[in-house]
Steps between C-alpha positions, in 0.01 A plus 500: 500500500628854423553723776306833469633829631162690467180422683208569266230360706225762518705759278354689206690421172469693180590315186517662160479280198272276692345330192828418361658152531736591780270753666204261525725217629640727765150623597370136523799397704477795745130434539559122577805538738409803712187498715313838515719645219334769289615500146402772233589441152527757227519423117413707194390169317658610178475286185879429471397143527153336542289677750294191561804334671530799721127493588526127581783556745306787669190285535699253702636778719168671543337209672723588805330773718848633587575597135392832345557568131536859358498523125716785391829629377780586749595782269179670620635671810148568651412141471815389675444773789142360544624145498745576774238695700257208460728200593756680720781240398758387733691342198502604145608257225526676147472243224324699258709570198467487119703210377619391156816653346359492144165664623713789654645596174156541328321624824754697714223713660364187665842436653549865624150503646517171695858446559615859582191714591323214667793396704553868605148524603537192715815632661346837571185335652728296722703809605181705571332225687758525772526877517540614857513130626775266554584279190471133543842359614654336191840668522709731711377828334139386506462557851458869484204687367476545117673815378303727274697606189446829319377473144837585344670225711223253411555575128875460542463160677265375229745607220784329702294178524409505143858560391633210719229265359606599143874471595434145637316391202767641255787348686379141496702244320328356184396149533729263320332282250519138534563296194 
């Protein structure tokens, strides 16, 4: 048995990408392993692949009274803010992302909305949900109250993060082709 370092019994967990393969499996496992857990799933139910598959996964999850589903896009900041206010998560797992390298070439806006703007909205909601309170202890610096950043500082940090993501992707070694 795997030793767990976090007790999620009775916790509120927000899972984005909850209708996806990994997101739905995570929700199902959380609901089955932790009594009293409250799981809220968010998914935009896009048609990148068959929506019926996503709906079938959600129908299995919806039979549990501790599961709540919110249909929406994490790029919608107000939806994310309402979701945080509604479920008051103790833990947030962001699995929402637009996948597919080829698709990204023909639909770059989908990637920017989900993978950058959506992720930013989740980070901001996490930060604001602890304003004036102690952050949950997950590291040394997280035992202090959240710091509010000015708008120029926030923009600088976002640009820094985006540059580091681009830098990491561009410095990867190409895969060697096996013959």
